[in-house]
N, C-alpha and C positions, 0 to 999 in steps of 0.2 A: 961818392956816388959811383956805382958800377956802370960800365958802358951800356949795359942793356937797359938799365933804368932811364936812359936819356932817348930811347927809341920808342916807336910805336909797336914794335914787335912783341912787347911783353907787358904785363901787368896792366896799369891804369891807362897807359897809351893805347892799348889795345881796346879797352872798353870806351875810350874817348872816340877813336875811329868808328867804332860799331855805332855810337849814338850818331855821331856825324852822317855816317852811312845811311842810317835810317831816315834822317831828317832829308838827306839829299834825295833818297828815293820818293819820299812822302810828299815834299814840296813840288819837285819835278813833277810827278804823276798827277798831282792836284792840279798845277797850273797847266799842263798840257790838256787834261780833260776840260777845264774852265774855258780854256781859249778856244778849244775846239768845238765844245757844244754850246756856249753862251758867252762869246766874248763881248758882244755888244751890251749885255746887262751890267757888266762893272769893269771896264777895260783897265782901268788904272789899278785896280785891286788884283786883277789877274796878270796883268805885266809885272806888278810887285811880287806876286806868288812865284812867277817864272824867275825873277831876278833872285829871290830868296833861293829857288831851287838850284841855280847856277852858283850862287855863292856857297852853298852847303856842298855841292858836287867839288868844286875847286878846294874848299877847305879839308874834306875828306881826302882827296888826292893829296894835297900837300901834307896833311898830318902823316898819312900812311907811307909816305915816301921820305919822311923827315926832311921836308923843305922848309924849315923852320921860318925863313924871312917871309916866302909867300903865305905860309899859314898864319903868320902874325897879321899880315896885311889884310888878308881875306877875313879873318875872325875880327879884326878891328872894324872893318867895314861892316860885317854882320852886325856888331855891337851898335854902330851908329844907326844902322837900318832899323834894328828892332827898336831902339829908343826913340827914333825920329817917327817913325809909322806909329808906335805906341802913344806918343804924345799927340800926333795928329788924329789919331781915332778917338781919343778923350776930347779933345778941342772941339773937333767937328766930325762927328760920326758920318755924316752925309758925304764926306769925301770918298768914303770906302763903302758903298752900298752892300758889299759883300764881304767876308772875312779873308785876310790873306794870313800866311804863318805868323807874321809880326803884328797882326792887329791886337789891340789891347794888351801889348806887351808878350804876346803869345798865349793869351788866356786860354784859347781853343785848344792848346797843345800843353796844358798844365803848365803854364809859364815857363816850360823848358827853353823855348827860343830866346828867353831874357837871360837865364841863369847860365846857358851852354857858352856863350862867347867868353864870360867871365871865368868859367872853368878852363875853358881853352886857352885863353891869354895867361892864366895862372900857370897851367901845365906847361906851356911854352917857355915862360919865365923860368919856372923851376927846372927845366930840363936844358936850358941854354947852356952852350958850350963857352967855357970860361977860358 
């Protein structure tokens, strides 16, 4: 495997960083808007959206700067978050009176939040230095 295929400066790695960057921006902007304009309506949901935004920002930075350890940890946390929130929204929808990025396994975002951590972890494993 060539050295450039192990980085995010070329090919699929660059696409992965771009997708994470879009989610970092979308989740962060959404959570800031929600917390500023209507925090009392669904504080847990909006706080989870803010947490998701932070996770996506850190994952984007870690991927973009080839910090595989931090990226693995962050994306693993993302996977646990989307699975936990996805299950909780199915079990008791009243826990989240408004949607988060991870609600219903990311259904509002075309299930990309569910698929993205699997893809990210696959890519990190594939490009791990041996």
